[in-house]
C-alpha positions as CSV (number, residue, x, y, z in Angstrom):
1,X,-1.2,-0.5,44.5
2,X,-2.2,-3.3,42.2
3,X,-1.0,-3.9,38.7
4,X,-3.7,-3.9,36.0
5,X,-4.6,-7.1,34.4
6,X,-2.7,-7.7,31.2
7,X,-5.6,-9.2,29.3
8,X,-7.4,-5.9,29.4
9,X,-4.6,-3.9,28.0
10,X,-4.2,-3.4,24.3
11,X,-1.2,-5.0,22.8
12,X,1.7,-2.7,22.0
13,X,1.4,-1.4,18.4
14,X,5.2,-0.8,18.2
15,X,8.1,-3.0,18.9
16,X,11.3,-4.3,17.4
17,X,9.4,-5.9,14.6
18,X,8.1,-2.5,13.6
19,X,11.5,-1.0,13.4
20,X,13.0,-3.9,11.4
21,X,10.1,-3.9,9.0
22,X,10.3,-0.1,8.5
23,X,14.0,-0.5,7.6
24,X,13.1,-3.4,5.2
25,X,10.3,-1.3,3.7
26,X,12.6,1.6,3.1
27,X,15.1,-0.8,1.5
28,X,12.4,-2.2,-0.8
29,X,11.4,1.3,-1.8
30,X,15.1,2.2,-2.5
31,X,15.8,-0.8,-4.7
32,X,15.0,0.8,-8.0
33,X,16.9,3.9,-7.2
34,X,20.1,2.1,-6.2
35,X,20.0,-0.1,-9.3
36,X,19.5,-3.5,-7.7
37,X,16.2,-4.0,-9.7
38,X,15.2,-2.5,-13.0
39,X,14.0,1.1,-12.9
40,X,10.5,0.2,-14.1
41,X,9.9,-2.1,-11.1
42,X,7.0,0.0,-9.7
43,X,6.0,-2.9,-7.4
44,X,9.0,-2.0,-5.1
45,X,7.4,1.3,-4.4
46,X,4.0,0.0,-3.5
47,X,4.8,-3.4,-2.0
48,X,5.4,-2.1,1.6
49,X,2.1,-0.2,1.6
50,X,0.1,-3.1,0.3
51,X,1.7,-5.6,2.6
52,X,1.4,-3.3,5.6
53,X,-2.3,-2.7,4.9
54,X,-2.8,-6.5,4.7
55,X,-0.8,-7.3,7.8
56,X,-2.3,-4.6,10.1
57,X,-5.4,-6.8,10.6
58,X,-3.5,-9.7,12.1
59,X,-2.9,-9.7,15.9
60,X,0.5,-9.6,17.6
61,X,3.6,-9.5,15.5
62,X,1.8,-9.4,12.2
63,X,0.2,-6.0,13.3
64,X,3.6,-4.7,14.4
65,X,5.2,-5.7,11.1
66,X,2.3,-4.1,9.2
67,X,2.7,-0.8,11.1
68,X,6.4,-0.7,10.3
69,X,5.7,-1.3,6.6
70,X,3.0,1.3,6.5
71,X,5.3,3.8,8.3
72,X,8.0,3.2,5.6
73,X,5.4,3.7,2.8
74,X,3.9,6.8,4.3
75,X,7.4,8.2,5.0
76,X,8.3,7.7,1.3
77,X,5.0,9.3,0.2
78,X,5.5,12.4,2.5
79,X,9.1,12.8,1.3
80,X,8.0,12.6,-2.4
81,X,5.3,15.2,-1.7
82,X,7.8,17.5,0.0
83,X,10.2,17.1,-2.9
84,X,7.6,18.0,-5.4
85,X,6.5,21.0,-3.2
86,X,10.2,22.1,-3.0
87,X,10.4,21.9,-6.8
88,X,7.3,24.0,-7.2
89,X,8.5,26.6,-4.8
90,X,12.0,26.6,-6.4
91,X,10.4,27.1,-9.8
92,X,8.7,30.3,-8.6
93,X,12.0,32.0,-7.9
């Protein structure tokens, strides 16, 4: 059995860079809530999403870092929506 040629395979979209950038993205989002930056620093909430969207078009490590930052931003967005849905359901009862 022959091994497929590596140049025809798509590069891995996930890697250690994705994990590290997702952790840094979550930390950046959490900065206003833990008091390390002023509470009106909205840029901390949107910076991982904007940086991830910009980095996803670069090949290699740039794409992996962008995917990790986008994962952190989308995770925060989904958690915020779930929190608001929980408040809405809790308000009904």
